[in-house]
C-alpha positions in Angstrom: 158.0 -92.8 -278.4 157.8 -96.8 -278.3 160.6 -99.0 -278.3 158.9 -101.1 -281.2 158.5 -99.4 -284.6 155.1 -99.7 -285.6 153.8 -101.0 -288.8 153.9 -98.2 -291.5 150.8 -97.6 -293.9 152.8 -98.6 -296.8 153.7 -102.2 -295.2 150.2 -102.6 -294.0 148.1 -105.3 -295.8 144.4 -105.3 -296.2 143.5 -106.3 -292.8 145.8 -103.9 -291.0 144.7 -101.1 -293.5 140.9 -101.6 -292.3 142.2 -101.6 -288.7 144.2 -98.2 -289.5 140.9 -96.9 -291.2 138.6 -97.8 -288.3 141.1 -96.1 -286.0 141.3 -93.0 -288.0 137.4 -92.7 -288.0 137.3 -93.1 -284.4 140.2 -91.3 -282.8 141.2 -89.0 -285.8 144.8 -90.7 -286.5 146.5 -93.9 -286.2 147.7 -94.1 -282.6 151.1 -95.7 -282.1 149.6 -98.7 -279.8 147.3 -99.8 -282.6 150.6 -99.6 -285.2 152.6 -101.9 -282.5 149.8 -104.1 -281.8 149.2 -104.6 -285.5 152.7 -106.7 -285.8 150.6 -109.7 -284.5 147.2 -110.4 -286.2 145.7 -112.6 -283.5 146.7 -109.7 -281.0 145.1 -106.9 -282.9 141.9 -109.0 -283.4 142.0 -109.9 -279.4 142.3 -106.1 -278.7 139.8 -105.0 -281.4 137.3 -107.8 -280.1 137.7 -106.6 -276.5 137.2 -102.8 -277.6 134.1 -103.8 -279.6 132.4 -105.8 -276.6 133.5 -103.1 -274.1 131.7 -100.3 -276.0 128.6 -102.9 -276.6 128.4 -103.8 -272.7 124.9 -102.1 -271.3 125.4 -103.0 -267.5 127.5 -100.0 -266.8 126.6 -96.4 -267.9 128.8 -95.0 -270.8 129.6 -92.2 -268.5 131.0 -94.3 -266.3 132.8 -96.3 -268.9 134.5 -93.0 -270.1 135.6 -92.2 -266.5 137.2 -95.7 -266.0 139.1 -95.3 -269.5 140.4 -91.7 -268.3 141.3 -92.8 -265.0 143.3 -95.7 -266.2 145.0 -93.7 -269.0 146.0 -91.3 -266.2 147.5 -94.1 -264.0 149.7 -95.4 -266.8 150.5 -92.3 -268.2 148.9 -92.3 -271.5 148.8 -89.0 -273.3 145.4 -89.9 -275.0 
């Protein structure tokens, strides 16, 4: 459980609803970090841009990227 309440679906504007839709499409549900980060529009845009460019990077194999994400999640205790 996070210390900061996330943005609820009903209180989200059009941009945040789009971000939530994209997250549901990719992950299957809107995860708490996305809801919390959505409090700040510049922050959610920065995180989204980073994720997009990270996925499009071609210098590292997709398998190695996935392994790095899993290792990072394990190190910080992320349940995903």
